[in-house]
C-alpha positions as CSV (number, residue, x, y, z in Angstrom):
1,M,81.5,68.8,164.5
2,D,82.9,69.7,167.7
3,F,81.2,70.2,171.0
4,T,81.0,71.3,174.5
5,R,78.6,70.0,176.9
6,I,77.1,71.7,179.8
7,H,74.7,69.3,181.3
8,R,74.9,65.7,181.3
9,Q,71.1,65.1,180.0
10,D,70.0,63.2,176.7
11,F,69.8,65.1,173.6
12,V,68.9,64.8,170.3
13,L,71.2,66.5,167.7
14,I,69.2,68.2,165.3
15,A,70.7,68.7,161.6
16,V,68.6,71.1,158.8
17,L,69.7,71.3,155.2
18,S,67.5,73.9,153.4
19,L,67.8,73.3,149.8
20,D,66.5,74.9,146.6
21,K,63.6,72.8,146.4
22,E,63.2,71.0,149.9
23,I,64.3,70.8,152.8
24,L,66.3,67.8,155.1
25,F,65.5,67.0,158.4
26,G,68.0,64.9,160.4
27,Y,67.3,63.5,164.3
28,F,70.4,62.0,165.9
29,D,70.7,60.2,169.2
30,P,73.2,57.8,169.8
31,D,71.1,54.8,169.0
32,S,69.0,55.7,166.4
33,N,68.4,58.1,163.9
34,F,65.1,59.5,161.8
35,N,65.4,61.4,158.6
36,L,62.2,63.4,157.3
37,H,62.2,65.0,153.6
38,L,59.8,67.7,153.1
39,P,57.7,68.6,151.0
40,S,57.7,64.9,149.5
41,G,57.1,63.6,153.5
42,V,59.8,60.8,152.7
43,V,60.9,59.7,156.1
44,L,63.9,56.9,156.7
45,F,64.4,56.0,160.1
46,G,67.7,53.9,161.4
47,I,69.9,52.4,164.3
48,T,73.1,53.8,163.0
49,G,72.3,57.0,165.4
50,C,75.4,59.5,166.0
51,K,78.9,58.8,167.3
52,I,79.9,60.6,170.2
53,T,83.3,60.8,171.4
54,G,84.3,62.5,174.7
55,T,81.7,63.3,177.8
56,D,82.2,67.1,178.7
57,H,84.0,68.3,175.2
58,G,84.8,66.2,171.7
59,K,83.4,65.3,168.6
60,I,80.4,64.4,167.0
61,E,79.9,62.6,163.8
62,F,76.4,61.8,161.7
63,A,75.6,61.6,158.5
64,L,72.3,62.5,156.9
65,T,70.3,60.1,154.7
66,G,69.7,61.5,150.9
67,K,66.9,61.1,148.5
68,V,68.3,59.8,145.2
69,L,66.4,59.0,141.9
70,N,67.4,57.4,139.4
71,G,70.8,57.3,140.8
72,Y,70.9,61.4,140.8
73,S,70.8,63.2,143.8
74,V,68.1,65.8,143.7
75,F,69.5,67.9,146.7
76,G,70.6,70.6,143.9
77,E,73.9,72.5,143.9
78,K,73.8,74.5,147.0
79,A,72.5,74.2,150.8
80,T,72.4,75.6,154.1
81,A,72.8,73.6,157.3
82,F,71.4,74.2,160.6
83,V,72.6,72.3,163.3
84,F,71.4,72.2,167.1
85,A,70.3,70.0,170.1
86,V,67.5,69.7,172.1
87,P,66.7,67.5,175.2
88,G,64.9,63.9,174.9
89,Q,65.6,60.9,172.2
90,V,64.6,59.9,169.0
91,N,60.9,59.2,169.0
92,P,60.3,56.7,165.9
93,Q,56.7,56.9,166.4
94,S,56.7,61.1,165.9
95,I,58.8,63.4,163.9
96,L,59.8,65.0,166.5
97,P,62.1,63.7,169.7
98,S,60.6,62.7,173.2
99,N,57.2,63.3,174.6
100,Q,55.6,65.7,172.8
101,S,52.7,66.1,175.3
102,D,55.1,68.3,177.0
103,L,55.1,71.9,174.4
104,E,58.5,72.9,176.1
105,T,60.2,69.8,174.9
106,F,61.2,70.7,171.8
107,L,63.2,74.5,173.0
108,A,66.9,74.3,171.3
109,N,69.2,74.0,173.9
110,S,72.2,74.9,172.1
111,N,73.9,77.5,169.8
112,V,72.6,77.1,166.3
113,L,75.4,76.7,163.8
114,E,74.9,77.8,160.6
115,T,77.3,76.9,157.8
116,E,77.1,77.0,153.6
117,L,77.5,74.0,151.5
118,D,78.2,73.6,148.0
119,L,76.9,70.0,147.0
120,R,78.6,70.2,143.2
C-alpha cells in the first residue's frame, strides 16, 4: 500500500479483515507482527514486521497470516479489509500496540482505508 507520512513518530499499521465467520487483526511495525483471530482467539506473533520504503511517502508491504485447517483456508469467499495506523510499537504482551495505561494511545492517527476482497 502507498502512504504519505506527516509526523515522524513510531507507528503501528493495523489491518482488519472482516470475514463471514471471523475477524482477523494484524498489527505491524518494522520489527515485528502480531495476528489475532476472533472468535477462536488464535494468536500468532512474528518477527517479520512490515517493510517500509521511503520516509515521508512511499510503500508499506505486509502480509496477514491466515489459519489453515487440514490444508483448507477457513476464510470464506469474500471479506472487507480496513487498514489504518496508530502511534506506538507492537507489544507482544498485549493485543493492542503501545502502553495501554494511556487510553488515548489507541486512537487512529491516519485515514482508514477500506476495500472489498474476493478470496476465491
